[in-house]
C-alpha positions in Angstrom: 67.3 338.2 204.1 69.7 336.6 206.6 66.7 335.5 208.7 65.2 333.8 205.7 68.5 331.9 205.0 68.8 330.9 208.6 65.2 329.6 208.7 65.7 327.6 205.6 69.0 326.1 206.9 67.2 325.2 210.2 64.6 323.3 208.3 66.9 321.3 206.1 69.7 320.6 208.6 69.1 318.6 211.8 70.5 320.0 215.0 70.8 318.7 218.5 70.8 320.6 221.7 72.6 319.9 225.0 74.0 321.8 227.9 77.2 320.8 229.6 78.4 322.3 232.8 81.9 321.7 234.2 82.8 322.8 237.7 85.9 322.5 239.8 85.2 321.2 243.3 87.8 322.8 245.6 86.9 320.6 248.5 87.4 317.3 246.7 89.9 318.7 244.2 87.9 317.2 241.3 86.0 318.1 238.2 82.3 317.7 238.2 80.7 317.3 234.8 77.0 317.4 234.1 75.3 317.1 230.7 71.7 317.7 230.0 70.3 316.5 226.7 67.1 315.3 225.1 66.8 311.5 225.3 65.6 311.2 221.7 68.7 313.0 220.4 70.8 310.7 222.6 68.9 307.6 221.2 69.4 308.9 217.6 73.2 309.5 218.1 73.7 306.1 219.7 71.6 304.4 217.1 73.6 306.0 214.3 76.9 305.1 215.9 76.1 301.5 216.8 73.7 300.8 213.9 70.9 299.6 216.3 67.6 301.0 217.2 67.4 302.0 220.9 64.4 303.0 223.0 65.6 304.2 226.4 62.2 304.7 227.8 61.0 301.2 226.9 61.6 298.9 229.9 61.9 295.8 227.6 65.2 297.4 226.5 66.7 297.4 230.0 68.3 294.0 229.7 70.0 295.0 226.5 71.3 298.3 228.1 72.7 296.8 231.3 76.4 295.9 231.2 
């Protein structure tokens, strides 16, 4: 029963996956932070936050993305 409820919840609720790794570098006495995520999830989150459509893989978007 729990598996059924979990499956239904997964179908109706969007979820995003990422992995973040934080390491302390003793040599440089600094934190090193690395995040791995799916670019489409990243595009979706940025688009929702800034109310603009974004296509990271489309080179015509490059001018708009550069600071």
